[in-house]
Biopython code that builds the backbone (N, CA, C, O; Angstrom):
import numpy as np
from Bio.PDB.StructureBuilder import StructureBuilder

atoms = [
    (1, "UNK", "N", (-12.271, -26.635, -18.866)),
    (1, "UNK", "CA", (-12.242, -27.085, -17.483)),
    (1, "UNK", "C", (-13.043, -26.135, -16.591)),
    (1, "UNK", "O", (-13.776, -26.579, -15.706)),
    (2, "UNK", "N", (-12.903, -24.845, -16.824)),
    (2, "UNK", "CA", (-13.647, -23.877, -16.024)),
    (2, "UNK", "C", (-15.150, -24.029, -16.222)),
    (2, "UNK", "O", (-15.935, -23.878, -15.285)),
    (3, "UNK", "N", (-15.530, -24.327, -17.447)),
    (3, "UNK", "CA", (-16.956, -24.505, -17.740)),
    (3, "UNK", "C", (-17.493, -25.723, -16.992)),
    (3, "UNK", "O", (-18.592, -25.673, -16.440)),
    (4, "UNK", "N", (-16.734, -26.809, -16.967)),
    (4, "UNK", "CA", (-17.163, -28.022, -16.275)),
    (4, "UNK", "C", (-17.295, -27.768, -14.779)),
    (4, "UNK", "O", (-18.256, -28.230, -14.164)),
    (5, "UNK", "N", (-16.365, -27.055, -14.189)),
    (5, "UNK", "CA", (-16.420, -26.750, -12.749)),
    (5, "UNK", "C", (-17.606, -25.828, -12.461)),
    (5, "UNK", "O", (-18.312, -26.013, -11.469)),
    (6, "UNK", "N", (-17.822, -24.849, -13.316)),
    (6, "UNK", "CA", (-18.950, -23.936, -13.135)),
    (6, "UNK", "C", (-20.273, -24.682, -13.226)),
    (6, "UNK", "O", (-21.186, -24.439, -12.437)),
    (7, "UNK", "N", (-20.373, -25.586, -14.183)),
    (7, "UNK", "CA", (-21.596, -26.374, -14.339)),
    (7, "UNK", "C", (-21.818, -27.264, -13.122)),
    (7, "UNK", "O", (-22.947, -27.386, -12.645)),
    (8, "UNK", "N", (-20.771, -27.877, -12.622)),
    (8, "UNK", "CA", (-20.867, -28.741, -11.444)),
    (8, "UNK", "C", (-21.315, -27.948, -10.219)),
    (8, "UNK", "O", (-22.162, -28.411, -9.456)),
    (9, "UNK", "N", (-20.756, -26.773, -10.030)),
    (9, "UNK", "CA", (-21.149, -25.927, -8.908)),
    (9, "UNK", "C", (-22.595, -25.463, -9.040)),
    (9, "UNK", "O", (-23.312, -25.397, -8.042)),
    (10, "UNK", "N", (-23.026, -25.146, -10.232)),
    (10, "UNK", "CA", (-24.409, -24.719, -10.451)),
    (10, "UNK", "C", (-25.390, -25.846, -10.154)),
    (10, "UNK", "O", (-26.426, -25.624, -9.528)),
    (11, "UNK", "N", (-25.062, -27.050, -10.602)),
    (11, "UNK", "CA", (-25.931, -28.206, -10.351)),
    (11, "UNK", "C", (-25.989, -28.529, -8.863)),
    (11, "UNK", "O", (-27.068, -28.802, -8.338)),
    (12, "UNK", "N", (-24.857, -28.503, -8.177)),
    (12, "UNK", "CA", (-24.859, -28.805, -6.741)),
    (12, "UNK", "C", (-25.620, -27.741, -5.956)),
    (12, "UNK", "O", (-26.256, -28.057, -4.951)),
    (13, "UNK", "N", (-25.564, -26.483, -6.399)),
    (13, "UNK", "CA", (-26.321, -25.419, -5.723)),
    (13, "UNK", "C", (-27.818, -25.615, -5.912)),
    (13, "UNK", "O", (-28.603, -25.331, -5.007)),
    (14, "UNK", "N", (-28.217, -26.100, -7.086)),
    (14, "UNK", "CA", (-29.640, -26.341, -7.333)),
    (14, "UNK", "C", (-30.157, -27.539, -6.545)),
    (14, "UNK", "O", (-31.316, -27.540, -6.130)),
    (15, "UNK", "N", (-29.337, -28.550, -6.330)),
    (15, "UNK", "CA", (-29.766, -29.763, -5.636)),
    (15, "UNK", "C", (-29.634, -29.673, -4.121)),
    (15, "UNK", "O", (-30.160, -30.536, -3.419)),
    (16, "UNK", "N", (-28.965, -28.680, -3.603)),
    (16, "UNK", "CA", (-28.741, -28.548, -2.162)),
    (16, "UNK", "C", (-30.042, -28.525, -1.357)),
    (16, "UNK", "O", (-30.091, -29.157, -0.302)),
    (17, "UNK", "N", (-31.095, -27.833, -1.794)),
    (17, "UNK", "CA", (-32.336, -27.846, -1.000)),
    (17, "UNK", "C", (-32.964, -29.227, -0.889)),
    (17, "UNK", "O", (-33.619, -29.520, 0.111)),
    (18, "UNK", "N", (-32.781, -30.086, -1.892)),
    (18, "UNK", "CA", (-33.367, -31.419, -1.843)),
    (18, "UNK", "C", (-32.740, -32.282, -0.758)),
    (18, "UNK", "O", (-33.429, -33.122, -0.179)),
    (19, "UNK", "N", (-31.477, -32.106, -0.468)),
    (19, "UNK", "CA", (-30.841, -32.890, 0.587)),
    (19, "UNK", "C", (-31.355, -32.475, 1.955)),
    (19, "UNK", "O", (-31.388, -33.295, 2.873)),
    (20, "UNK", "N", (-31.752, -31.231, 2.108)),
    (20, "UNK", "CA", (-32.292, -30.765, 3.391)),
    (20, "UNK", "C", (-33.640, -31.411, 3.682)),
    (20, "UNK", "O", (-33.981, -31.626, 4.845)),
    (21, "UNK", "N", (-34.415, -31.726, 2.636)),
    (21, "UNK", "CA", (-35.716, -32.347, 2.841)),
    (21, "UNK", "C", (-35.601, -33.746, 3.412)),
    (21, "UNK", "O", (-36.509, -34.186, 4.117)),
    (22, "UNK", "N", (-34.542, -34.449, 3.143)),
    (22, "UNK", "CA", (-34.421, -35.846, 3.535)),
    (22, "UNK", "C", (-33.631, -36.041, 4.828)),
    (22, "UNK", "O", (-33.264, -37.170, 5.151)),
    (23, "UNK", "N", (-33.366, -34.986, 5.563)),
    (23, "UNK", "CA", (-32.583, -35.119, 6.781)),
    (23, "UNK", "C", (-33.428, -35.708, 7.902)),
    (23, "UNK", "O", (-34.628, -35.451, 7.998)),
    (24, "UNK", "N", (-32.788, -36.491, 8.734)),
    (24, "UNK", "CA", (-33.466, -37.101, 9.864)),
    (24, "UNK", "C", (-33.540, -36.145, 11.048)),
    (24, "UNK", "O", (-32.723, -35.236, 11.198)),
    (25, "UNK", "N", (-34.527, -36.379, 11.865)),
    (25, "UNK", "CA", (-34.704, -35.623, 13.101)),
    (25, "UNK", "C", (-35.119, -36.624, 14.169)),
    (25, "UNK", "O", (-35.313, -37.805, 13.877)),
    (26, "UNK", "N", (-35.254, -36.156, 15.400)),
    (26, "UNK", "CA", (-35.724, -37.047, 16.453)),
    (26, "UNK", "C", (-36.692, -36.309, 17.357)),
    (26, "UNK", "O", (-36.683, -35.081, 17.437)),
    (27, "UNK", "N", (-37.527, -37.080, 18.036)),
    (27, "UNK", "CA", (-38.513, -36.533, 18.960)),
    (27, "UNK", "C", (-38.565, -37.437, 20.183)),
    (27, "UNK", "O", (-38.510, -38.662, 20.068)),
    (28, "UNK", "N", (-38.672, -36.820, 21.352)),
    (28, "UNK", "CA", (-38.770, -37.571, 22.600)),
    (28, "UNK", "C", (-40.101, -37.241, 23.262)),
    (28, "UNK", "O", (-40.510, -36.080, 23.306)),
    (29, "UNK", "N", (-40.765, -38.252, 23.769)),
    (29, "UNK", "CA", (-42.029, -38.017, 24.461)),
    (29, "UNK", "C", (-42.672, -39.316, 24.886)),
    (29, "UNK", "O", (-42.137, -40.403, 24.668)),
    (30, "UNK", "N", (-43.834, -39.177, 25.501)),
    (30, "UNK", "CA", (-44.613, -40.348, 25.903)),
    (30, "UNK", "C", (-45.650, -40.646, 24.838)),
    (30, "UNK", "O", (-46.213, -39.736, 24.229)),
    (31, "UNK", "N", (-45.895, -41.923, 24.620)),
    (31, "UNK", "CA", (-46.877, -42.341, 23.637)),
    (31, "UNK", "C", (-48.271, -41.999, 24.155)),
    (31, "UNK", "O", (-48.637, -42.363, 25.273)),
    (32, "UNK", "N", (-49.041, -41.298, 23.330)),
    (32, "UNK", "CA", (-50.418, -40.963, 23.668)),
    (32, "UNK", "C", (-51.385, -41.967, 23.038)),
    (32, "UNK", "O", (-52.430, -42.285, 23.607)),
    (33, "UNK", "N", (-51.014, -42.462, 21.847)),
    (33, "UNK", "CA", (-51.909, -43.368, 21.131)),
    (33, "UNK", "C", (-51.118, -44.209, 20.141)),
    (33, "UNK", "O", (-50.194, -43.716, 19.494)),
    (34, "UNK", "N", (-51.487, -45.484, 20.026)),
    (34, "UNK", "CA", (-50.884, -46.392, 19.048)),
    (34, "UNK", "C", (-52.008, -46.951, 18.189)),
    (34, "UNK", "O", (-52.994, -47.469, 18.712)),
    (35, "UNK", "N", (-51.862, -46.848, 16.872)),
    (35, "UNK", "CA", (-52.852, -47.402, 15.957)),
    (35, "UNK", "C", (-52.154, -48.403, 15.036)),
    (35, "UNK", "O", (-51.449, -48.018, 14.103)),
    (36, "UNK", "N", (-52.360, -49.685, 15.309)),
    (36, "UNK", "CA", (-51.763, -50.712, 14.448)),
    (36, "UNK", "C", (-52.476, -50.773, 13.105)),
    (36, "UNK", "O", (-51.868, -51.147, 12.102)),
    (37, "UNK", "N", (-53.758, -50.411, 13.071)),
    (37, "UNK", "CA", (-54.516, -50.417, 11.813)),
    (37, "UNK", "C", (-53.991, -49.354, 10.849)),
    (37, "UNK", "O", (-53.884, -49.599, 9.648)),
    (38, "UNK", "N", (-53.665, -48.174, 11.380)),
    (38, "UNK", "CA", (-53.158, -47.085, 10.547)),
    (38, "UNK", "C", (-51.638, -47.023, 10.527)),
    (38, "UNK", "O", (-51.057, -46.206, 9.813)),
    (39, "UNK", "N", (-50.982, -47.898, 11.323)),
    (39, "UNK", "CA", (-49.519, -47.935, 11.411)),
    (39, "UNK", "C", (-48.955, -46.604, 11.896)),
    (39, "UNK", "O", (-47.977, -46.105, 11.341)),
    (40, "UNK", "N", (-49.572, -46.024, 12.936)),
    (40, "UNK", "CA", (-49.119, -44.734, 13.449)),
    (40, "UNK", "C", (-48.910, -44.761, 14.956)),
    (40, "UNK", "O", (-49.497, -45.567, 15.678)),
    (41, "UNK", "N", (-48.050, -43.849, 15.403)),
    (41, "UNK", "CA", (-47.819, -43.605, 16.823)),
    (41, "UNK", "C", (-47.973, -42.110, 17.037)),
    (41, "UNK", "O", (-47.391, -41.302, 16.314)),
    (42, "UNK", "N", (-48.766, -41.752, 18.040)),
    (42, "UNK", "CA", (-48.980, -40.349, 18.374)),
    (42, "UNK", "C", (-48.354, -40.095, 19.735)),
    (42, "UNK", "O", (-48.613, -40.825, 20.691)),
    (43, "UNK", "N", (-47.527, -39.055, 19.819)),
    (43, "UNK", "CA", (-46.886, -38.703, 21.083)),
    (43, "UNK", "C", (-47.731, -37.693, 21.844)),
    (43, "UNK", "O", (-48.695, -37.142, 21.312)),
    (44, "UNK", "N", (-47.352, -37.457, 23.103)),
    (44, "UNK", "CA", (-48.104, -36.547, 23.956)),
    (44, "UNK", "C", (-48.041, -35.088, 23.502)),
    (44, "UNK", "O", (-48.781, -34.253, 24.021)),
    (45, "UNK", "N", (-47.170, -34.768, 22.542)),
    (45, "UNK", "CA", (-47.120, -33.412, 21.997)),
    (45, "UNK", "C", (-48.114, -33.216, 20.859)),
    (45, "UNK", "O", (-48.222, -32.122, 20.305)),
    (46, "UNK", "N", (-48.844, -34.283, 20.509)),
    (46, "UNK", "CA", (-49.869, -34.208, 19.471)),
    (46, "UNK", "C", (-49.396, -34.569, 18.082)),
    (46, "UNK", "O", (-50.206, -34.627, 17.157)),
    (47, "UNK", "N", (-48.107, -34.815, 17.905)),
    (47, "UNK", "CA", (-47.573, -35.151, 16.582)),
    (47, "UNK", "C", (-47.697, -36.654, 16.328)),
    (47, "UNK", "O", (-47.500, -37.476, 17.222)),
    (48, "UNK", "N", (-48.031, -36.982, 15.075)),
    (48, "UNK", "CA", (-48.222, -38.368, 14.666)),
    (48, "UNK", "C", (-47.079, -38.801, 13.762)),
    (48, "UNK", "O", (-46.615, -38.037, 12.916)),
    (49, "UNK", "N", (-46.633, -40.037, 13.951)),
    (49, "UNK", "CA", (-45.499, -40.603, 13.206)),
    (49, "UNK", "C", (-45.960, -41.870, 12.508)),
    (49, "UNK", "O", (-46.609, -42.723, 13.113)),
    (50, "UNK", "N", (-45.621, -41.988, 11.233)),
    (50, "UNK", "CA", (-46.020, -43.128, 10.405)),
    (50, "UNK", "C", (-44.950, -44.219, 10.488)),
    (50, "UNK", "O", (-43.769, -43.962, 10.258)),
    (51, "UNK", "N", (-45.379, -45.434, 10.819)),
    (51, "UNK", "CA", (-44.459, -46.567, 10.914)),
    (51, "UNK", "C", (-44.411, -47.311, 9.572)),
    (51, "UNK", "O", (-45.392, -47.314, 8.829)),
    (52, "UNK", "N", (-43.274, -47.938, 9.265)),
    (52, "UNK", "CA", (-43.207, -48.749, 8.044)),
    (52, "UNK", "C", (-44.053, -50.012, 8.190)),
    (52, "UNK", "O", (-44.437, -50.381, 9.300)),
    (53, "UNK", "N", (-44.337, -50.661, 7.088)),
    (53, "UNK", "CA", (-45.225, -51.827, 7.072)),
    (53, "UNK", "C", (-44.739, -52.956, 7.977)),
    (53, "UNK", "O", (-45.560, -53.631, 8.598)),
    (54, "UNK", "N", (-43.440, -53.178, 8.068)),
    (54, "UNK", "CA", (-42.898, -54.295, 8.855)),
    (54, "UNK", "C", (-42.624, -53.925, 10.313)),
    (54, "UNK", "O", (-41.929, -54.665, 11.009)),
    (55, "UNK", "N", (-43.150, -52.802, 10.787)),
    (55, "UNK", "CA", (-42.876, -52.297, 12.127)),
    (55, "UNK", "C", (-43.508, -53.185, 13.200)),
    (55, "UNK", "O", (-44.648, -53.626, 13.050)),
    (56, "UNK", "N", (-42.775, -53.444, 14.275)),
    (56, "UNK", "CA", (-43.244, -54.266, 15.391)),
    (56, "UNK", "C", (-43.725, -53.348, 16.521)),
    (56, "UNK", "O", (-42.924, -52.634, 17.124)),
    (57, "UNK", "N", (-45.015, -53.366, 16.803)),
    (57, "UNK", "CA", (-45.605, -52.508, 17.837)),
    (57, "UNK", "C", (-45.579, -53.144, 19.227)),
    (57, "UNK", "O", (-46.124, -52.573, 20.172)),
    (58, "UNK", "N", (-44.964, -54.300, 19.367)),
    (58, "UNK", "CA", (-44.923, -55.008, 20.642)),
    (58, "UNK", "C", (-44.232, -54.156, 21.713)),
    (58, "UNK", "O", (-43.133, -53.646, 21.494)),
    (59, "UNK", "N", (-44.873, -54.009, 22.853)),
    (59, "UNK", "CA", (-44.312, -53.257, 23.968)),
    (59, "UNK", "C", (-44.565, -51.760, 23.897)),
    (59, "UNK", "O", (-44.169, -51.027, 24.803)),
    (60, "UNK", "N", (-45.208, -51.299, 22.852)),
    (60, "UNK", "CA", (-45.504, -49.874, 22.714)),
    (60, "UNK", "C", (-46.934, -49.606, 23.184)),
    (60, "UNK", "O", (-47.902, -49.857, 22.466)),
    (61, "UNK", "N", (-47.036, -49.102, 24.378)),
    (61, "UNK", "CA", (-48.323, -48.814, 24.986)),
    (61, "UNK", "C", (-48.379, -47.347, 25.391)),
    (61, "UNK", "O", (-47.375, -46.636, 25.364)),
    (62, "UNK", "N", (-49.567, -46.919, 25.763)),
    (62, "UNK", "CA", (-49.743, -45.539, 26.206)),
    (62, "UNK", "C", (-48.859, -45.251, 27.420)),
    (62, "UNK", "O", (-48.691, -46.109, 28.287)),
    (63, "UNK", "N", (-48.301, -44.051, 27.479)),
    (63, "UNK", "CA", (-47.437, -43.548, 28.553)),
    (63, "UNK", "C", (-46.038, -44.157, 28.580)),
    (63, "UNK", "O", (-45.293, -43.924, 29.532)),
    (64, "UNK", "N", (-45.661, -44.927, 27.565)),
    (64, "UNK", "CA", (-44.287, -45.421, 27.456)),
    (64, "UNK", "C", (-43.473, -44.291, 26.833)),
    (64, "UNK", "O", (-43.875, -43.721, 25.819)),
    (65, "UNK", "N", (-42.321, -43.963, 27.443)),
    (65, "UNK", "CA", (-41.485, -42.887, 26.926)),
    (65, "UNK", "C", (-40.541, -43.436, 25.852)),
    (65, "UNK", "O", (-39.887, -44.462, 26.042)),
    (66, "UNK", "N", (-40.486, -42.732, 24.726)),
    (66, "UNK", "CA", (-39.696, -43.179, 23.582)),
    (66, "UNK", "C", (-38.927, -42.024, 22.941)),
    (66, "UNK", "O", (-39.234, -40.849, 23.143)),
    (67, "UNK", "N", (-37.925, -42.405, 22.168)),
    (67, "UNK", "CA", (-37.249, -41.481, 21.257)),
    (67, "UNK", "C", (-37.527, -42.018, 19.861)),
    (67, "UNK", "O", (-37.214, -43.170, 19.558)),
    (68, "UNK", "N", (-38.115, -41.180, 19.011)),
    (68, "UNK", "CA", (-38.423, -41.569, 17.642)),
    (68, "UNK", "C", (-37.478, -40.827, 16.704)),
    (68, "UNK", "O", (-37.382, -39.600, 16.740)),
    (69, "UNK", "N", (-36.789, -41.582, 15.873)),
    (69, "UNK", "CA", (-35.938, -41.011, 14.827)),
    (69, "UNK", "C", (-36.746, -41.092, 13.538)),
    (69, "UNK", "O", (-37.191, -42.172, 13.149)),
    (70, "UNK", "N", (-36.936, -39.959, 12.875)),
    (70, "UNK", "CA", (-37.833, -39.927, 11.724)),
    (70, "UNK", "C", (-37.304, -39.023, 10.616)),
    (70, "UNK", "O", (-36.397, -38.215, 10.818)),
    (71, "UNK", "N", (-37.903, -39.188, 9.442)),
    (71, "UNK", "CA", (-37.628, -38.353, 8.280)),
    (71, "UNK", "C", (-38.969, -37.849, 7.763)),
    (71, "UNK", "O", (-39.924, -38.620, 7.670)),
    (72, "UNK", "N", (-39.052, -36.579, 7.428)),
    (72, "UNK", "CA", (-40.288, -36.020, 6.877)),
    (72, "UNK", "C", (-40.290, -36.252, 5.370)),
    (72, "UNK", "O", (-39.415, -35.767, 4.652)),
    (73, "UNK", "N", (-41.292, -37.004, 4.902)),
    (73, "UNK", "CA", (-41.450, -37.304, 3.482)),
    (73, "UNK", "C", (-42.888, -36.977, 3.102)),
    (73, "UNK", "O", (-43.833, -37.526, 3.669)),
    (74, "UNK", "N", (-43.040, -36.089, 2.150)),
    (74, "UNK", "CA", (-44.366, -35.654, 1.689)),
    (74, "UNK", "C", (-45.247, -35.189, 2.848)),
    (74, "UNK", "O", (-46.449, -35.456, 2.863)),
    (75, "UNK", "N", (-44.659, -34.507, 3.801)),
    (75, "UNK", "CA", (-45.407, -33.963, 4.922)),
    (75, "UNK", "C", (-45.690, -34.949, 6.045)),
    (75, "UNK", "O", (-46.270, -34.569, 7.062)),
    (76, "UNK", "N", (-45.293, -36.202, 5.884)),
    (76, "UNK", "CA", (-45.503, -37.218, 6.924)),
    (76, "UNK", "C", (-44.188, -37.495, 7.632)),
    (76, "UNK", "O", (-43.129, -37.522, 7.005)),
    (77, "UNK", "N", (-44.259, -37.697, 8.925)),
    (77, "UNK", "CA", (-43.083, -38.063, 9.713)),
    (77, "UNK", "C", (-42.953, -39.588, 9.680)),
    (77, "UNK", "O", (-43.688, -40.295, 10.368)),
    (78, "UNK", "N", (-42.013, -40.083, 8.876)),
    (78, "UNK", "CA", (-41.819, -41.517, 8.713)),
    (78, "UNK", "C", (-40.767, -42.013, 9.706)),
    (78, "UNK", "O", (-39.654, -41.488, 9.744)),
    (79, "UNK", "N", (-41.110, -43.005, 10.495)),
    (79, "UNK", "CA", (-40.217, -43.537, 11.529)),
    (79, "UNK", "C", (-39.085, -44.326, 10.888)),
    (79, "UNK", "O", (-39.316, -45.241, 10.097)),
    (80, "UNK", "N", (-37.848, -43.954, 11.244)),
    (80, "UNK", "CA", (-36.661, -44.704, 10.835)),
    (80, "UNK", "C", (-36.246, -45.679, 11.926)),
    (80, "UNK", "O", (-35.819, -46.799, 11.645)),
    (81, "UNK", "N", (-36.375, -45.237, 13.178)),
    (81, "UNK", "CA", (-35.962, -46.045, 14.326)),
    (81, "UNK", "C", (-36.706, -45.536, 15.550)),
    (81, "UNK", "O", (-37.171, -44.396, 15.578)),
    (82, "UNK", "N", (-36.812, -46.379, 16.547)),
    (82, "UNK", "CA", (-37.499, -46.024, 17.782)),
    (82, "UNK", "C", (-36.768, -46.689, 18.942)),
    (82, "UNK", "O", (-36.397, -47.860, 18.858)),
    (83, "UNK", "N", (-36.561, -45.942, 20.027)),
    (83, "UNK", "CA", (-35.913, -46.487, 21.223)),
    (83, "UNK", "C", (-36.795, -46.223, 22.432)),
    (83, "UNK", "O", (-37.360, -45.139, 22.579)),
    (84, "UNK", "N", (-36.905, -47.215, 23.287)),
    (84, "UNK", "CA", (-37.613, -47.045, 24.545)),
    (84, "UNK", "C", (-36.690, -46.408, 25.570)),
    (84, "UNK", "O", (-35.513, -46.756, 25.655)),
    (85, "UNK", "N", (-37.222, -45.478, 26.346)),
    (85, "UNK", "CA", (-36.452, -44.846, 27.424)),
    (85, "UNK", "C", (-36.893, -45.502, 28.726)),
    (85, "UNK", "O", (-38.079, -45.530, 29.054)),
    (86, "UNK", "N", (-35.918, -46.029, 29.460)),
    (86, "UNK", "CA", (-36.263, -46.733, 30.701)),
    (86, "UNK", "C", (-35.769, -45.998, 31.907)),
    (86, "UNK", "O", (-35.974, -46.451, 33.033)),
]
sb = StructureBuilder()
sb.init_structure("model")
sb.init_model(0)
sb.init_chain("A")
sb.init_seg("    ")
for serial, (resi, resn, name, xyz) in enumerate(atoms, 1):
    if name == "N":
        sb.init_residue(resn, " ", resi, " ")
    sb.init_atom(name, np.array(xyz, "f"), 0.0, 1.0, " ", f" {name:<3s}", serial, name[0])
structure = sb.get_structure()
């Protein structure tokens, strides 16, 4: 039993850094640029966010203030959700 618990703790300690990579974050700012061809949104802070293929860009224009909820995957900020600030 002790061996099984020790093995479980060792495995969870090794996998802990991987869960940190998939955590969500958010960013607030005004849209500086929208590219429907590249499926990206760039905020006024210079950071670019990648939208999923089925993303609806309707109503997203320059200087619209938004909150972007994203996850960093392979160095890209992938959009999970987006809210307009009114």
